[in-house]
Biotite code that builds the C-alpha atoms (Angstrom):
import biotite.structure as struc

atoms = struc.array([
    struc.Atom([90.183, 98.810, 13.094], chain_id="A", res_id=1, res_name="MET", atom_name="CA", element="C"),
    struc.Atom([86.544, 97.757, 13.304], chain_id="A", res_id=2, res_name="ALA", atom_name="CA", element="C"),
    struc.Atom([87.176, 94.957, 10.788], chain_id="A", res_id=3, res_name="CYS", atom_name="CA", element="C"),
    struc.Atom([89.479, 93.167, 13.229], chain_id="A", res_id=4, res_name="ARG", atom_name="CA", element="C"),
    struc.Atom([86.892, 93.142, 15.965], chain_id="A", res_id=5, res_name="TRP", atom_name="CA", element="C"),
    struc.Atom([83.696, 92.432, 14.098], chain_id="A", res_id=6, res_name="ILE", atom_name="CA", element="C"),
    struc.Atom([84.755, 90.976, 10.751], chain_id="A", res_id=7, res_name="GLY", atom_name="CA", element="C"),
    struc.Atom([84.901, 92.442, 7.290], chain_id="A", res_id=8, res_name="GLN", atom_name="CA", element="C"),
    struc.Atom([81.584, 90.937, 6.171], chain_id="A", res_id=9, res_name="ASP", atom_name="CA", element="C"),
    struc.Atom([79.736, 92.584, 9.045], chain_id="A", res_id=10, res_name="LEU", atom_name="CA", element="C"),
    struc.Atom([81.502, 95.901, 8.414], chain_id="A", res_id=11, res_name="VAL", atom_name="CA", element="C"),
    struc.Atom([80.519, 95.739, 4.736], chain_id="A", res_id=12, res_name="ASN", atom_name="CA", element="C"),
    struc.Atom([76.955, 94.895, 5.720], chain_id="A", res_id=13, res_name="SER", atom_name="CA", element="C"),
    struc.Atom([76.713, 97.922, 8.015], chain_id="A", res_id=14, res_name="ILE", atom_name="CA", element="C"),
    struc.Atom([78.184, 100.230, 5.370], chain_id="A", res_id=15, res_name="ILE", atom_name="CA", element="C"),
    struc.Atom([75.868, 98.966, 2.634], chain_id="A", res_id=16, res_name="PHE", atom_name="CA", element="C"),
    struc.Atom([72.924, 99.340, 5.017], chain_id="A", res_id=17, res_name="GLU", atom_name="CA", element="C"),
    struc.Atom([73.702, 103.000, 5.767], chain_id="A", res_id=18, res_name="LYS", atom_name="CA", element="C"),
    struc.Atom([75.002, 104.251, 2.410], chain_id="A", res_id=19, res_name="MET", atom_name="CA", element="C"),
    struc.Atom([71.851, 103.968, 0.260], chain_id="A", res_id=20, res_name="PRO", atom_name="CA", element="C"),
    struc.Atom([70.208, 106.828, 2.179], chain_id="A", res_id=21, res_name="ASP", atom_name="CA", element="C"),
    struc.Atom([73.249, 109.018, 1.609], chain_id="A", res_id=22, res_name="THR", atom_name="CA", element="C"),
    struc.Atom([73.437, 108.151, -2.078], chain_id="A", res_id=23, res_name="MET", atom_name="CA", element="C"),
    struc.Atom([69.684, 108.650, -2.506], chain_id="A", res_id=24, res_name="GLU", atom_name="CA", element="C"),
    struc.Atom([69.909, 112.129, -0.963], chain_id="A", res_id=25, res_name="ARG", atom_name="CA", element="C"),
    struc.Atom([72.747, 113.043, -3.345], chain_id="A", res_id=26, res_name="LEU", atom_name="CA", element="C"),
    struc.Atom([70.863, 111.633, -6.343], chain_id="A", res_id=27, res_name="ASN", atom_name="CA", element="C"),
    struc.Atom([67.692, 113.558, -5.443], chain_id="A", res_id=28, res_name="ARG", atom_name="CA", element="C"),
    struc.Atom([69.564, 116.836, -5.128], chain_id="A", res_id=29, res_name="SER", atom_name="CA", element="C"),
    struc.Atom([71.332, 116.302, -8.455], chain_id="A", res_id=30, res_name="LEU", atom_name="CA", element="C"),
    struc.Atom([68.021, 115.395, -10.110], chain_id="A", res_id=31, res_name="MET", atom_name="CA", element="C"),
    struc.Atom([66.610, 118.688, -8.810], chain_id="A", res_id=32, res_name="ALA", atom_name="CA", element="C"),
    struc.Atom([69.543, 120.462, -10.491], chain_id="A", res_id=33, res_name="CYS", atom_name="CA", element="C"),
    struc.Atom([68.812, 118.621, -13.723], chain_id="A", res_id=34, res_name="GLN", atom_name="CA", element="C"),
    struc.Atom([65.133, 119.622, -13.490], chain_id="A", res_id=35, res_name="ASP", atom_name="CA", element="C"),
    struc.Atom([66.123, 123.276, -13.034], chain_id="A", res_id=36, res_name="LYS", atom_name="CA", element="C"),
    struc.Atom([68.414, 123.023, -16.057], chain_id="A", res_id=37, res_name="PHE", atom_name="CA", element="C"),
    struc.Atom([65.655, 121.500, -18.201], chain_id="A", res_id=38, res_name="GLU", atom_name="CA", element="C"),
    struc.Atom([63.259, 124.253, -17.111], chain_id="A", res_id=39, res_name="ALA", atom_name="CA", element="C"),
    struc.Atom([65.856, 126.894, -18.008], chain_id="A", res_id=40, res_name="ALA", atom_name="CA", element="C"),
    struc.Atom([66.284, 125.308, -21.453], chain_id="A", res_id=41, res_name="LYS", atom_name="CA", element="C"),
    struc.Atom([62.521, 125.420, -22.019], chain_id="A", res_id=42, res_name="LEU", atom_name="CA", element="C"),
    struc.Atom([62.535, 129.095, -21.071], chain_id="A", res_id=43, res_name="GLN", atom_name="CA", element="C"),
    struc.Atom([65.511, 129.578, -23.398], chain_id="A", res_id=44, res_name="LYS", atom_name="CA", element="C"),
    struc.Atom([67.594, 131.064, -20.595], chain_id="A", res_id=45, res_name="LYS", atom_name="CA", element="C"),
    struc.Atom([71.191, 131.563, -21.605], chain_id="A", res_id=46, res_name="LEU", atom_name="CA", element="C"),
    struc.Atom([72.335, 131.173, -18.011], chain_id="A", res_id=47, res_name="SER", atom_name="CA", element="C"),
    struc.Atom([70.972, 127.618, -17.753], chain_id="A", res_id=48, res_name="GLY", atom_name="CA", element="C"),
    struc.Atom([74.344, 125.880, -17.934], chain_id="A", res_id=49, res_name="LEU", atom_name="CA", element="C"),
    struc.Atom([75.873, 128.250, -15.390], chain_id="A", res_id=50, res_name="HIS", atom_name="CA", element="C"),
    struc.Atom([72.889, 127.676, -13.072], chain_id="A", res_id=51, res_name="GLU", atom_name="CA", element="C"),
    struc.Atom([73.302, 123.902, -13.482], chain_id="A", res_id=52, res_name="LEU", atom_name="CA", element="C"),
    struc.Atom([76.984, 124.091, -12.579], chain_id="A", res_id=53, res_name="GLU", atom_name="CA", element="C"),
    struc.Atom([76.206, 126.285, -9.594], chain_id="A", res_id=54, res_name="SER", atom_name="CA", element="C"),
    struc.Atom([73.423, 123.971, -8.431], chain_id="A", res_id=55, res_name="CYS", atom_name="CA", element="C"),
    struc.Atom([75.600, 120.854, -8.767], chain_id="A", res_id=56, res_name="VAL", atom_name="CA", element="C"),
    struc.Atom([78.417, 122.569, -6.881], chain_id="A", res_id=57, res_name="ASP", atom_name="CA", element="C"),
    struc.Atom([76.064, 123.610, -4.071], chain_id="A", res_id=58, res_name="GLN", atom_name="CA", element="C"),
    struc.Atom([74.536, 120.137, -3.925], chain_id="A", res_id=59, res_name="SER", atom_name="CA", element="C"),
    struc.Atom([77.982, 118.575, -3.703], chain_id="A", res_id=60, res_name="THR", atom_name="CA", element="C"),
    struc.Atom([79.069, 120.968, -0.945], chain_id="A", res_id=61, res_name="GLN", atom_name="CA", element="C"),
    struc.Atom([75.866, 120.318, 1.019], chain_id="A", res_id=62, res_name="ASP", atom_name="CA", element="C"),
    struc.Atom([76.394, 116.568, 0.797], chain_id="A", res_id=63, res_name="ASN", atom_name="CA", element="C"),
    struc.Atom([80.044, 116.877, 1.811], chain_id="A", res_id=64, res_name="ILE", atom_name="CA", element="C"),
    struc.Atom([78.868, 118.718, 4.936], chain_id="A", res_id=65, res_name="LYS", atom_name="CA", element="C"),
    struc.Atom([76.699, 115.680, 5.753], chain_id="A", res_id=66, res_name="MET", atom_name="CA", element="C"),
    struc.Atom([79.649, 113.255, 5.718], chain_id="A", res_id=67, res_name="LEU", atom_name="CA", element="C"),
    struc.Atom([80.592, 113.771, 9.394], chain_id="A", res_id=68, res_name="PRO", atom_name="CA", element="C"),
    struc.Atom([76.998, 112.896, 10.316], chain_id="A", res_id=69, res_name="HIS", atom_name="CA", element="C"),
    struc.Atom([77.145, 109.763, 8.151], chain_id="A", res_id=70, res_name="VAL", atom_name="CA", element="C"),
    struc.Atom([80.500, 108.825, 9.698], chain_id="A", res_id=71, res_name="ALA", atom_name="CA", element="C"),
    struc.Atom([78.993, 109.304, 13.152], chain_id="A", res_id=72, res_name="GLY", atom_name="CA", element="C"),
    struc.Atom([76.140, 106.941, 12.307], chain_id="A", res_id=73, res_name="LYS", atom_name="CA", element="C"),
    struc.Atom([78.605, 104.351, 11.020], chain_id="A", res_id=74, res_name="LEU", atom_name="CA", element="C"),
    struc.Atom([80.776, 104.701, 14.132], chain_id="A", res_id=75, res_name="ASN", atom_name="CA", element="C"),
    struc.Atom([77.727, 104.281, 16.355], chain_id="A", res_id=76, res_name="ALA", atom_name="CA", element="C"),
    struc.Atom([76.757, 101.128, 14.479], chain_id="A", res_id=77, res_name="SER", atom_name="CA", element="C"),
    struc.Atom([80.280, 99.721, 14.697], chain_id="A", res_id=78, res_name="PHE", atom_name="CA", element="C"),
    struc.Atom([80.534, 100.585, 18.401], chain_id="A", res_id=79, res_name="SER", atom_name="CA", element="C"),
    struc.Atom([77.223, 98.913, 19.121], chain_id="A", res_id=80, res_name="SER", atom_name="CA", element="C"),
    struc.Atom([78.272, 95.711, 17.375], chain_id="A", res_id=81, res_name="VAL", atom_name="CA", element="C"),
    struc.Atom([81.686, 95.748, 19.065], chain_id="A", res_id=82, res_name="ILE", atom_name="CA", element="C"),
    struc.Atom([80.016, 96.136, 22.479], chain_id="A", res_id=83, res_name="ARG", atom_name="CA", element="C"),
    struc.Atom([77.684, 93.230, 21.725], chain_id="A", res_id=84, res_name="GLU", atom_name="CA", element="C"),
    struc.Atom([80.556, 91.024, 20.547], chain_id="A", res_id=85, res_name="LYS", atom_name="CA", element="C"),
    struc.Atom([82.788, 91.944, 23.501], chain_id="A", res_id=86, res_name="SER", atom_name="CA", element="C"),
    struc.Atom([80.063, 90.794, 25.907], chain_id="A", res_id=87, res_name="HIS", atom_name="CA", element="C"),
    struc.Atom([80.014, 87.446, 24.133], chain_id="A", res_id=88, res_name="LEU", atom_name="CA", element="C"),
    struc.Atom([83.805, 87.074, 24.356], chain_id="A", res_id=89, res_name="ILE", atom_name="CA", element="C"),
    struc.Atom([84.221, 88.056, 27.995], chain_id="A", res_id=90, res_name="PHE", atom_name="CA", element="C"),
])
């Protein structure tokens, strides 16, 4: 819907502007899981793999919960641009 009003290039630009923060947050949380796994291996914990799986699952669930917030930010950006463009048209 937004593409028709503001153009696909602008929509892509807004998405690529907002998504790096989301991806960085996910990457950081997964790196923390990897660090915990490496520490468990050094301590020769047998539960290290299970802890890694649990950590990755929790990280994924936490990031999924953030998606409505990300969508809200994208919608706000699209709405702002649409308002600006509609003032130029009318």
